[in-house]
C-alpha positions as CSV (number, residue, x, y, z in Angstrom):
1,X,151.1,16.1,-99.8
2,X,153.9,16.1,-102.7
3,X,152.4,14.3,-105.4
4,X,154.7,11.4,-106.7
5,X,155.2,11.4,-110.4
6,X,154.7,8.8,-112.2
7,X,157.6,7.0,-114.3
8,X,157.7,5.4,-117.6
9,X,159.5,2.1,-118.3
10,X,159.8,3.6,-121.8
11,X,161.4,6.9,-120.2
12,X,164.9,5.1,-120.8
13,X,164.2,4.6,-124.5
14,X,163.1,8.2,-125.2
15,X,166.7,9.4,-123.7
16,X,168.8,6.9,-125.8
17,X,169.6,9.6,-128.6
18,X,173.1,8.5,-129.4
19,X,172.4,6.2,-132.1
20,X,170.3,8.4,-133.5
21,X,173.1,10.6,-133.8
22,X,175.7,8.4,-135.6
23,X,173.3,8.3,-138.3
24,X,172.4,11.8,-138.5
25,X,176.6,12.1,-139.0
26,X,176.6,8.9,-141.2
27,X,178.9,7.5,-138.7
28,X,176.8,4.8,-137.9
29,X,178.9,1.3,-138.4
30,X,175.9,-0.9,-137.1
31,X,172.6,-3.3,-138.8
32,X,174.3,-2.4,-142.1
33,X,172.0,-4.8,-145.0
34,X,174.3,-7.2,-146.6
35,X,172.3,-8.3,-150.0
36,X,174.3,-11.4,-150.8
37,X,176.1,-14.6,-149.0
38,X,179.2,-13.9,-146.0
39,X,181.7,-14.5,-149.2
40,X,184.8,-12.3,-149.4
41,X,183.0,-10.0,-151.4
42,X,179.5,-8.5,-150.1
43,X,177.4,-6.5,-151.8
44,X,175.8,-3.2,-150.1
45,X,173.7,-0.9,-151.4
46,X,174.3,-2.3,-154.8
47,X,178.2,-2.0,-154.1
48,X,180.9,-4.7,-153.5
49,X,182.9,-4.5,-151.3
50,X,185.3,-6.6,-149.3
51,X,184.1,-8.9,-146.1
52,X,186.6,-8.7,-143.4
53,X,184.2,-8.9,-140.5
54,X,182.7,-12.4,-140.7
55,X,183.2,-15.1,-138.5
56,X,183.0,-17.6,-141.7
57,X,186.6,-18.5,-141.5
58,X,186.7,-21.2,-143.8
59,X,184.7,-19.9,-146.0
60,X,181.9,-23.2,-145.9
61,X,178.7,-21.1,-146.2
62,X,178.9,-21.0,-149.2
63,X,180.3,-24.2,-150.3
64,X,178.3,-26.4,-152.5
65,X,178.4,-29.7,-150.7
66,X,177.4,-27.5,-147.3
67,X,174.1,-26.0,-149.5
68,X,173.4,-29.3,-150.9
69,X,173.2,-31.2,-148.0
70,X,170.7,-28.3,-146.8
71,X,168.6,-28.7,-149.2
72,X,168.1,-32.2,-149.4
73,X,167.4,-32.2,-145.8
74,X,165.3,-29.9,-146.1
75,X,163.0,-31.9,-148.9
76,X,163.0,-34.6,-146.4
77,X,162.4,-33.0,-143.1
78,X,161.0,-29.6,-143.5
79,X,161.5,-26.3,-142.3
80,X,161.2,-26.8,-138.7
81,X,160.5,-28.4,-136.0
82,X,157.9,-27.1,-133.7
83,X,158.6,-27.6,-130.7
84,X,161.8,-28.6,-128.2
85,X,164.4,-31.4,-128.2
86,X,162.6,-32.5,-124.7
87,X,159.3,-33.2,-126.3
88,X,158.9,-33.9,-130.1
89,X,161.9,-32.1,-131.3
90,X,164.3,-34.5,-131.3
91,X,165.0,-35.9,-134.7
92,X,167.2,-38.8,-135.8
93,X,169.4,-36.0,-137.2
94,X,169.9,-34.4,-133.8
95,X,171.1,-37.7,-132.4
96,X,173.4,-38.3,-135.7
97,X,175.0,-34.8,-135.4
98,X,175.2,-35.2,-131.5
99,X,177.6,-38.3,-132.1
100,X,179.6,-36.5,-134.9
101,X,180.4,-33.7,-132.6
102,X,181.2,-36.1,-129.7
103,X,184.0,-37.9,-132.2
104,X,185.2,-34.6,-134.0
105,X,185.6,-33.2,-130.3
106,X,187.4,-36.5,-128.7
107,X,184.8,-36.6,-125.9
108,X,181.8,-39.0,-124.7
109,X,179.1,-37.0,-125.9
110,X,177.9,-33.9,-127.3
111,X,174.3,-32.1,-127.0
112,X,173.3,-29.5,-129.4
113,X,171.3,-25.9,-128.9
114,X,169.8,-23.9,-131.2
115,X,172.3,-20.9,-130.6
116,X,175.5,-20.6,-128.9
117,X,174.3,-18.2,-127.1
118,X,171.9,-20.5,-125.2
119,X,174.9,-23.1,-124.8
120,X,176.3,-20.9,-122.4
121,X,172.6,-19.8,-120.7
122,X,171.9,-23.4,-120.3
123,X,175.0,-25.2,-119.4
124,X,176.3,-22.2,-116.7
125,X,172.7,-22.3,-115.3
126,X,172.4,-26.4,-114.9
127,X,176.3,-26.7,-113.1
128,X,176.4,-24.2,-111.0
129,X,174.3,-24.2,-107.4
130,X,174.2,-22.4,-104.7
131,X,177.2,-23.5,-103.0
132,X,179.4,-23.8,-106.4
133,X,181.3,-20.8,-107.4
134,X,181.8,-20.0,-111.3
135,X,185.9,-18.4,-112.0
136,X,185.3,-16.1,-115.5
137,X,188.2,-14.3,-117.8
138,X,187.5,-10.8,-117.4
139,X,187.2,-10.5,-120.7
140,X,184.6,-13.6,-121.2
141,X,181.9,-13.0,-124.4
142,X,178.5,-11.9,-122.7
143,X,177.1,-14.9,-123.2
144,X,179.1,-16.5,-120.7
145,X,178.4,-13.7,-118.4
146,X,174.6,-13.7,-118.9
147,X,174.8,-17.2,-117.8
148,X,176.7,-17.1,-115.1
149,X,173.7,-14.2,-114.1
150,X,171.2,-17.1,-114.7
151,X,173.4,-19.1,-111.7
152,X,172.5,-19.3,-107.8
153,X,176.4,-19.3,-106.9
154,X,178.5,-16.5,-106.5
155,X,180.8,-15.4,-109.9
156,X,184.1,-14.4,-109.7
157,X,186.8,-13.1,-112.3
158,X,189.8,-12.9,-112.9
159,X,192.2,-10.2,-114.7
160,X,192.7,-11.3,-118.5
161,X,195.0,-14.3,-119.2
162,X,197.0,-13.6,-115.7
163,X,197.4,-16.5,-114.2
164,X,198.5,-15.0,-110.6
165,X,195.0,-13.6,-110.5
166,X,193.5,-16.7,-111.7
167,X,195.5,-18.4,-108.5
168,X,194.0,-15.8,-106.3
169,X,190.5,-16.2,-106.8
170,X,191.3,-20.4,-106.7
171,X,192.5,-20.0,-103.4
172,X,190.4,-18.1,-102.1
173,X,187.9,-20.5,-102.3
174,X,189.2,-23.5,-101.7
175,X,187.3,-26.3,-100.4
176,X,183.7,-25.4,-103.3
177,X,182.9,-26.7,-105.8
178,X,184.2,-24.8,-108.7
179,X,184.1,-24.2,-112.8
180,X,186.6,-21.9,-114.7
181,X,185.4,-21.1,-117.8
182,X,187.4,-19.0,-120.4
183,X,187.3,-18.5,-124.6
184,X,189.5,-20.6,-126.2
185,X,190.1,-17.3,-128.4
186,X,188.9,-14.2,-127.5
187,X,186.4,-12.5,-129.8
188,X,187.8,-8.8,-130.0
189,X,191.4,-9.3,-129.2
190,X,192.0,-12.1,-131.1
191,X,194.4,-13.6,-128.4
192,X,194.2,-17.0,-127.2
193,X,193.5,-18.7,-123.5
194,X,196.6,-19.3,-121.8
195,X,195.3,-23.2,-121.4
196,X,197.9,-24.8,-120.0
197,X,198.2,-22.2,-117.2
198,X,194.5,-22.8,-116.1
199,X,194.9,-26.8,-116.5
200,X,197.6,-27.0,-114.0
201,X,195.8,-24.5,-111.8
202,X,192.8,-26.5,-112.1
203,X,194.2,-29.5,-111.0
204,X,195.8,-27.9,-108.0
205,X,192.5,-26.6,-106.8
206,X,190.0,-28.9,-107.4
207,X,188.2,-26.9,-110.2
208,X,186.5,-28.3,-113.8
209,X,187.6,-26.6,-117.2
210,X,185.0,-25.3,-119.2
211,X,186.4,-23.6,-122.6
212,X,184.2,-21.4,-125.0
213,X,185.7,-22.6,-128.3
214,X,183.4,-20.7,-130.9
215,X,186.1,-19.1,-132.7
216,X,188.7,-22.1,-132.2
217,X,186.9,-24.6,-133.8
218,X,188.6,-25.0,-137.3
219,X,191.1,-22.9,-136.9
220,X,193.0,-24.0,-133.6
221,X,195.3,-27.4,-133.6
222,X,196.5,-29.2,-136.0
223,X,192.9,-30.7,-137.8
224,X,191.2,-27.9,-136.8
225,X,189.6,-29.3,-133.5
226,X,190.3,-25.9,-131.7
227,X,192.5,-24.8,-128.7
228,X,192.9,-27.7,-126.5
229,X,194.0,-29.4,-129.6
230,X,196.6,-26.5,-130.2
231,X,197.8,-27.0,-126.9
232,X,197.6,-30.8,-126.4
233,X,195.1,-30.7,-123.6
234,X,191.8,-32.5,-125.0
235,X,191.5,-34.7,-122.1
236,X,192.4,-32.5,-119.7
237,X,189.1,-30.0,-120.4
238,X,185.9,-31.5,-118.8
239,X,183.7,-29.3,-121.4
240,X,184.1,-27.9,-124.5
241,X,181.8,-25.5,-126.0
242,X,181.0,-24.3,-130.0
243,X,179.3,-22.7,-132.0
244,X,178.3,-23.5,-135.9
245,X,178.2,-19.6,-136.7
246,X,181.7,-19.2,-137.4
247,X,184.1,-22.4,-139.1
248,X,180.8,-24.4,-139.1
249,X,178.3,-22.7,-141.6
250,X,175.4,-22.0,-139.7
251,X,173.4,-21.0,-136.8
252,X,173.6,-22.9,-133.2
253,X,176.0,-24.5,-130.8
254,X,176.8,-27.4,-128.4
255,X,178.5,-28.5,-125.2
256,X,180.7,-31.4,-125.6
257,X,181.9,-33.8,-122.6
258,X,181.5,-36.7,-120.4
259,X,178.8,-38.9,-120.9
260,X,177.6,-38.1,-117.0
261,X,177.5,-34.7,-117.4
262,X,176.0,-34.1,-120.7
263,X,173.2,-36.2,-119.6
264,X,172.6,-33.8,-116.8
265,X,172.5,-30.8,-118.3
266,X,169.9,-32.4,-121.0
267,X,167.8,-32.7,-118.2
268,X,168.6,-29.6,-116.7
269,X,169.3,-26.9,-119.0
270,X,166.1,-24.6,-119.4
271,X,168.0,-23.2,-122.6
272,X,167.2,-26.6,-124.3
273,X,164.2,-27.5,-122.5
274,X,162.3,-24.2,-123.0
275,X,163.5,-23.7,-126.7
276,X,162.8,-25.0,-130.2
277,X,164.8,-27.6,-131.4
278,X,167.9,-26.6,-134.1
279,X,166.0,-26.6,-137.6
280,X,167.2,-29.4,-140.1
281,X,168.8,-26.7,-142.5
282,X,171.0,-26.4,-139.6
283,X,172.0,-29.4,-138.8
284,X,172.6,-31.0,-142.6
285,X,175.0,-27.4,-142.7
286,X,177.0,-28.3,-139.7
287,X,177.4,-32.3,-140.7
288,X,178.0,-31.0,-144.2
289,X,180.7,-28.3,-142.1
290,X,182.4,-31.0,-140.4
291,X,183.1,-33.9,-142.9
292,X,184.4,-30.9,-145.0
293,X,187.2,-30.2,-142.1
294,X,188.2,-33.3,-141.8
295,X,188.4,-33.8,-145.6
296,X,190.0,-30.5,-147.0
297,X,192.6,-29.7,-144.1
298,X,194.0,-27.0,-147.4
299,X,191.6,-24.4,-146.1
300,X,193.5,-24.5,-142.3
301,X,196.2,-23.8,-143.7
302,X,195.0,-21.3,-146.4
303,X,193.5,-19.4,-143.6
304,X,197.1,-19.4,-141.2
305,X,198.3,-18.2,-144.5
306,X,196.0,-14.9,-145.2
307,X,196.0,-14.4,-141.3
308,X,199.9,-14.2,-141.3
309,X,200.0,-11.8,-143.9
310,X,197.6,-9.8,-142.6
311,X,199.0,-9.0,-139.0
312,X,202.4,-8.5,-140.6
313,X,200.6,-6.3,-142.7
314,X,199.1,-4.2,-140.2
315,X,202.0,-4.6,-138.1
316,X,204.7,-3.0,-141.3
317,X,202.2,0.0,-141.4
318,X,202.4,0.7,-138.3
319,X,198.7,-0.6,-136.6
320,X,198.4,-1.1,-133.2
321,X,197.0,-5.0,-133.1
322,X,197.4,-5.8,-129.7
323,X,197.8,-9.9,-128.6
324,X,196.5,-11.0,-131.6
325,X,198.0,-14.4,-132.5
326,X,194.6,-15.6,-134.7
327,X,192.5,-14.7,-137.7
328,X,190.7,-12.1,-135.2
329,X,193.0,-9.0,-136.0
330,X,191.9,-5.8,-134.3
331,X,193.2,-2.8,-134.9
332,X,192.7,0.0,-131.6
333,X,192.3,3.3,-132.4
334,X,191.5,4.6,-128.9
335,X,188.7,7.0,-128.9
336,X,184.6,5.4,-130.3
337,X,184.5,8.4,-132.7
338,X,187.5,7.2,-134.1
339,X,186.7,4.4,-134.8
340,X,183.3,5.3,-136.1
341,X,184.7,7.7,-138.3
342,X,187.1,4.8,-139.4
343,X,185.0,2.3,-140.1
344,X,183.0,4.4,-142.8
345,X,185.5,5.8,-144.4
346,X,187.2,2.4,-145.2
347,X,183.3,1.7,-146.4
348,X,183.4,3.9,-148.7
349,X,187.1,2.8,-149.9
350,X,185.2,-1.1,-150.2
351,X,185.8,-2.6,-147.4
352,X,183.7,-3.8,-144.8
353,X,184.7,-4.0,-140.8
354,X,182.7,-4.2,-137.5
355,X,183.5,-1.4,-134.7
356,X,184.1,-2.5,-131.2
357,X,183.6,0.1,-128.4
358,X,182.9,-0.1,-124.8
359,X,181.9,-2.3,-123.0
360,X,182.6,-4.5,-125.3
361,X,186.5,-3.5,-124.6
362,X,188.3,-1.3,-122.2
363,X,187.3,2.4,-122.2
364,X,189.9,4.5,-124.4
365,X,190.3,1.3,-126.6
366,X,187.9,1.1,-129.3
367,X,188.9,-0.9,-131.9
368,X,188.1,-1.3,-135.6
369,X,187.8,-5.5,-135.7
370,X,188.8,-7.5,-138.3
371,X,188.9,-11.2,-139.6
372,X,189.7,-13.6,-142.0
373,X,188.4,-16.2,-144.5
374,X,190.1,-18.8,-145.8
375,X,188.7,-18.1,-148.9
376,X,189.8,-14.5,-149.4
377,X,192.4,-13.8,-152.6
378,X,196.2,-12.0,-151.7
379,X,194.7,-9.2,-154.3
380,X,192.1,-8.8,-152.0
381,X,193.7,-8.7,-148.8
382,X,196.4,-6.4,-150.4
383,X,193.4,-3.7,-151.5
384,X,192.1,-4.1,-147.7
385,X,195.9,-2.7,-146.5
386,X,195.8,-0.4,-149.0
387,X,192.5,1.0,-148.0
388,X,193.7,1.3,-144.5
389,X,197.0,2.9,-145.0
390,X,194.9,5.6,-146.8
391,X,192.7,6.0,-144.3
392,X,195.0,5.2,-141.3
393,X,197.1,8.4,-142.6
394,X,193.7,10.2,-142.6
395,X,192.6,9.8,-139.1
396,X,196.5,10.6,-138.5
397,X,196.6,7.1,-136.7
398,X,199.8,6.1,-139.2
399,X,201.9,7.9,-140.4
């Protein structure tokens, strides 16, 4: 009788060597240690670098009013809540922030979570039952995909921003409860969801619509209220999700919608009920950031000035930037190895960028993900373009 070989759950860990190979070759672009605030310039290994890898779109993480609000709130409430929102972890400032967020998003109610990732886990798993179907764009964020995995319903995908394919999926599931979930701004590609087309089809086929506006709030819309405001569809979108780790200068997230739906989510979202509530410092930072967005609209205008400058700059140099139309501008380079090399070469030139490879992007479409802040100066952006021109030519990406 043959002896069955024992397997070890850690075997996969011992076989995983790719990251250490990249480290040995000095091509590993992840977990780099930053020794300063998320400003337009950061310090790595004692060296100043221009940061174009941050989602700090409005530059509010270092705003004096945000920092002062955090300090004063920590003095009063301490550093944490020591429990979940459901039990002992609801402070008056959590409720006040929910009211402020609901007003800002122009919905009846809002509910705050400790991370943006948890919003999608909690909301999707609470709403989608065994007889329902959740319909997502193939390029939706990982948190949406993982939220779908926690449901008992069916999960269907449609081709990226393809309304004909979305209609095919909707038609195939006519008569069932349906929730369409899309990113407002897609976090790697920098393009915007075709929300008018989605809303039109949702009405036609009796579906609800949820927008993950993590990268839209503080960026899109006349007053920075996001993708729905951008298209004039605020009353047509059922649920709007947002995070604090982009324009709102902190960490956490929220969902906004009708009072009855938010009330239901509050009592069925396990990611809310079984997680510690957002710390006072986070709540204070978000509240202050919302006030600044309302009172300093010039920040959004400057963000778009910088965005248009960089989109034109990259395209004039001959780089491929895909369908980007937001402060997220990908520079598509093709192979993973090329992206790793380019990131490290740009670092030598004093520019911090991010690298995205499959499965975050399609195979063969590895990219350098760049993103911009309202607080970048023209001089800093010119230096970035010069560095990309030099490195792009060395790698044979541009002439």
